[in-house]
N, CA, C and O of each residue as an XYZ file, in Angstrom:
308
protein
N     -70.889    -85.438     31.081
C     -70.922    -86.018     32.412
C     -72.345    -86.453     32.739
O     -73.315    -85.774     32.402
N     -72.443    -87.555     33.377
C     -73.733    -88.096     33.768
C     -74.170    -87.489     35.097
O     -73.365    -87.300     36.008
N     -75.445    -87.193     35.183
C     -76.010    -86.707     36.434
C     -76.054    -87.884     37.405
O     -76.668    -88.909     37.106
N     -75.424    -87.750     38.536
C     -75.333    -88.849     39.491
C     -76.526    -88.965     40.419
O     -76.616    -89.922     41.188
N     -77.444    -88.012     40.363
C     -78.562    -88.053     41.306
C     -79.412    -89.309     41.150
O     -79.778    -89.931     42.147
N     -79.728    -89.687     39.923
C     -80.577    -90.871     39.733
C     -79.868    -92.167     40.143
O     -80.486    -92.994     40.814
N     -78.596    -92.381     39.771
C     -77.927    -93.592     40.274
C     -77.836    -93.640     41.805
O     -77.925    -94.715     42.398
N     -77.658    -92.484     42.438
C     -77.625    -92.454     43.901
C     -78.989    -92.797     44.487
O     -79.081    -93.528     45.473
N     -80.054    -92.263     43.874
C     -81.410    -92.599     44.342
C     -81.679    -94.090     44.164
O     -82.276    -94.722     45.035
N     -81.237    -94.655     43.031
C     -81.432    -96.079     42.783
C     -80.685    -96.916     43.812
O     -81.210    -97.919     44.296
N     -79.472    -96.516     44.146
C     -78.705    -97.248     45.153
C     -79.440    -97.257     46.492
O     -79.476    -98.277     47.180
N     -80.018    -96.126     46.853
C     -80.765    -96.060     48.116
C     -82.039    -96.900     48.060
O     -82.399    -97.546     49.044
N     -82.724    -96.894     46.909
C     -83.925    -97.739     46.755
C     -83.539    -99.218     46.850
O     -84.222   -100.002     47.509
N     -82.444    -99.590     46.192
C     -81.988   -100.979     46.230
C     -81.605   -101.394     47.645
O     -81.892   -102.513     48.072
N     -80.959   -100.493     48.362
C     -80.586   -100.787     49.745
C     -81.828   -100.957     50.616
O     -81.875   -101.842     51.470
N     -82.824   -100.113     50.400
C     -84.076   -100.232     51.163
C     -84.770   -101.557     50.847
O     -85.306   -102.208     51.745
N     -84.761   -101.955     49.581
C     -85.377   -103.231     49.197
C     -84.632   -104.402     49.828
O     -85.251   -105.362     50.288
N     -83.313   -104.325     49.851
C     -82.515   -105.384     50.473
C     -82.775   -105.430     51.981
O     -82.865   -106.508     52.569
N     -82.893   -104.266     52.591
C     -83.168   -104.217     54.031
C     -84.511   -104.860     54.337
O     -84.651   -105.557     55.342
N     -85.498   -104.631     53.478
C     -86.811   -105.251     53.661
C     -86.720   -106.761     53.487
O     -87.299   -107.518     54.266
N     -85.994   -107.196     52.467
C     -85.847   -108.627     52.204
C     -85.139   -109.347     53.355
O     -85.437   -110.507     53.643
N     -84.210   -108.661     54.005
C     -83.449   -109.269     55.095
C     -83.918   -108.785     56.467
O     -83.162   -108.845     57.437
N     -85.142   -108.313     56.550
C     -85.627   -107.724     57.805
C     -85.627   -108.712     58.968
O     -85.489   -108.304     60.122
N     -85.777   -109.986     58.687
C     -85.783   -110.978     59.760
C     -84.375   -111.297     60.258
O     -84.213   -111.888     61.326
N     -83.380   -110.917     59.505
C     -81.996   -111.167     59.888
C     -81.447   -109.943     60.614
O     -82.012   -108.855     60.504
N     -80.378   -110.106     61.337
C     -79.806   -108.966     62.059
C     -79.261   -107.909     61.116
O     -79.162   -106.740     61.488
N     -78.908   -108.303     59.903
C     -78.353   -107.338     58.951
C     -79.435   -106.417     58.376
O     -79.129   -105.306     57.942
N     -80.689   -106.865     58.370
C     -81.772   -106.064     57.784
C     -81.923   -104.682     58.406
O     -81.882   -103.686     57.685
N     -82.098   -104.592     59.722
C     -82.205   -103.281     60.350
C     -80.949   -102.418     60.173
O     -81.039   -101.194     60.075
N     -79.798   -103.059     60.135
C     -78.555   -102.308     59.923
C     -78.521   -101.718     58.513
O     -78.080   -100.585     58.319
N     -78.987   -102.486     57.538
C     -79.047   -101.974     56.165
C     -80.017   -100.796     56.086
O     -79.736    -99.793     55.431
N     -81.157   -100.929     56.758
C     -82.141    -99.845     56.756
C     -81.551    -98.593     57.392
O     -81.727    -97.490     56.873
N     -80.860    -98.757     58.501
C     -80.254    -97.610     59.185
C     -79.182    -96.959     58.313
O     -79.036    -95.737     58.307
N     -78.442    -97.772     57.586
C     -77.413    -97.235     56.688
C     -78.056    -96.385     55.600
O     -77.600    -95.276     55.320
N     -79.105    -96.901     54.995
C     -79.802    -96.147     53.946
C     -80.395    -94.854     54.466
O     -80.321    -93.817     53.807
N     -80.984    -94.918     55.652
C     -81.581    -93.714     56.235
C     -80.510    -92.699     56.622
O     -80.724    -91.492     56.511
N     -79.367    -93.186     57.073
C     -78.297    -92.288     57.489
C     -77.588    -91.636     56.306
O     -77.262    -90.449     56.340
N     -77.355    -92.425     55.264
C     -76.622    -91.906     54.108
C     -77.533    -91.235     53.088
O     -77.051    -90.476     52.248
N     -78.817    -91.490     53.139
C     -79.736    -90.934     52.144
C     -79.637    -89.428     51.977
O     -79.414    -88.961     50.860
N     -79.793    -88.651     53.037
C     -79.711    -87.197     52.904
C     -78.327    -86.718     52.440
O     -78.223    -85.771     51.660
N     -77.281    -87.371     52.919
C     -75.930    -86.969     52.524
C     -75.698    -87.218     51.037
O     -75.131    -86.371     50.346
N     -76.134    -88.373     50.543
C     -75.951    -88.686     49.125
C     -76.819    -87.792     48.242
O     -76.406    -87.397     47.151
N     -78.003    -87.481     48.712
C     -78.876    -86.573     47.960
C     -78.234    -85.191     47.859
O     -78.212    -84.587     46.786
N     -77.721    -84.702     48.966
C     -77.047    -83.403     48.960
C     -75.810    -83.410     48.079
O     -75.541    -82.438     47.373
N     -75.055    -84.506     48.117
C     -73.871    -84.627     47.277
C     -74.247    -84.581     45.797
O     -73.593    -83.901     45.006
N     -75.294    -85.301     45.430
C     -75.745    -85.285     44.037
C     -76.153    -83.897     43.586
O     -75.829    -83.483     42.472
N     -76.861    -83.176     44.440
C     -77.275    -81.809     44.113
C     -76.069    -80.884     43.977
O     -76.000    -80.070     43.057
N     -75.120    -81.019     44.905
C     -73.918    -80.174     44.851
C     -73.106    -80.440     43.592
O     -72.647    -79.505     42.935
N     -72.930    -81.712     43.254
C     -72.159    -82.052     42.058
C     -72.830    -81.512     40.795
O     -72.153    -81.037     39.883
N     -74.157    -81.585     40.745
C     -74.875    -81.059     39.581
C     -74.694    -79.545     39.473
O     -74.495    -79.023     38.376
N     -74.760    -78.844     40.590
C     -74.581    -77.386     40.575
C     -73.157    -77.014     40.167
O     -72.957    -76.080     39.390
N     -72.170    -77.740     40.688
C     -70.789    -77.446     40.347
C     -70.497    -77.787     38.885
O     -69.719    -77.097     38.226
N     -71.116    -78.840     38.389
C     -70.940    -79.197     36.978
C     -71.466    -78.084     36.083
O     -70.871    -77.776     35.050
N     -72.569    -77.488     36.475
C     -73.127    -76.374     35.685
C     -72.150    -75.204     35.662
O     -71.961    -74.579     34.618
N     -71.536    -74.905     36.784
C     -70.549    -73.835     36.834
C     -69.353    -74.131     35.943
O     -68.848    -73.245     35.253
N     -68.902    -75.382     35.960
C     -67.780    -75.761     35.107
C     -68.156    -75.695     33.625
O     -67.333    -75.331     32.785
N     -69.408    -76.052     33.312
C     -69.862    -75.932     31.918
C     -69.823    -74.477     31.455
O     -69.416    -74.191     30.329
N     -70.242    -73.567     32.317
C     -70.189    -72.141     31.977
C     -68.755    -71.723     31.663
O     -68.495    -71.043     30.671
N     -67.842    -72.139     32.516
C     -66.444    -71.759     32.322
C     -65.851    -72.400     31.071
O     -65.143    -71.743     30.307
N     -66.140    -73.678     30.864
C     -65.571    -74.390     29.717
C     -66.125    -73.866     28.396
O     -65.426    -73.867     27.382
N     -67.368    -73.422     28.408
C     -67.989    -72.933     27.182
C     -67.471    -71.541     26.820
O     -67.711    -71.052     25.717
N     -66.765    -70.914     27.746
C     -66.230    -69.582     27.475
C     -67.319    -68.536     27.337
O     -67.141    -67.527     26.655
N     -68.426    -68.777     27.974
C     -69.535    -67.834     27.891
C     -69.181    -66.532     28.589
O     -68.405    -66.497     29.544
N     -69.757    -65.504     28.094
C     -69.577    -64.194     28.712
C     -70.616    -64.069     29.822
O     -71.710    -63.544     29.612
N     -70.260    -64.555     30.993
C     -71.181    -64.508     32.120
C     -70.550    -63.717     33.246
O     -69.335    -63.530     33.307
N     -71.376    -63.280     34.095
C     -70.913    -62.494     35.230
C     -70.214    -63.395     36.246
O     -70.592    -64.550     36.441
N     -69.203    -62.849     36.877
C     -68.462    -63.596     37.894
C     -69.408    -64.105     38.982
O     -69.214    -65.202     39.505
N     -70.412    -63.331     39.319
C     -71.353    -63.729     40.368
C     -72.164    -64.958     39.953
O     -72.536    -65.769     40.802
N     -72.442    -65.100     38.645
C     -73.164    -66.276     38.175
C     -72.332    -67.543     38.375
O     -72.854    -68.575     38.795
N     -71.039    -67.459     38.072
C     -70.148    -68.597     38.276
C     -70.019    -68.875     39.772
O     -70.081    -70.027     40.200
N     -69.843    -67.841     40.549
C     -69.713    -67.998     41.996
C     -70.933    -68.673     42.597
O     -70.803    -69.487     43.511
N     -72.105    -68.347     42.099
C     -73.336    -68.944     42.620
C     -73.358    -70.451     42.409
O     -73.931    -71.181     43.218
N     -72.746    -70.921     41.338
C     -72.708    -72.347     41.067
C     -71.786    -73.093     42.039
O     -71.946    -74.296     42.241
N     -70.837    -72.397     42.632
C     -69.855    -73.015     43.504
C     -70.046    -72.637     44.972
O     -69.213    -72.985     45.809
N     -71.098    -71.951     45.287
C     -71.332    -71.539     46.669
C     -71.385    -72.760     47.568
O     -72.010    -73.763     47.222
N     -70.748    -72.681     48.693
C     -70.742    -73.766     49.644
C     -69.489    -74.604     49.597
O     -69.305    -75.478     50.444
N     -68.610    -74.361     48.620
C     -67.365    -75.126     48.562
C     -66.390    -74.551     49.527
O     -65.269    -75.047     49.642
């Protein structure tokens, strides 16, 4: 599985660049507001998905790990 954090960061950078390019148009500030509003949510989503993927890797690998270690990977669900 690919780590989605970098593609999400790139999408936000691209949106910010587009907002700057269209700053003179009415859509420019709206694009900037969208990026600022969704930025923290997408960053958190990327972090959560990475943590949950690690927990699933532990389970799929059949490792002898403590239940609390697996639970820690899924905390917040």
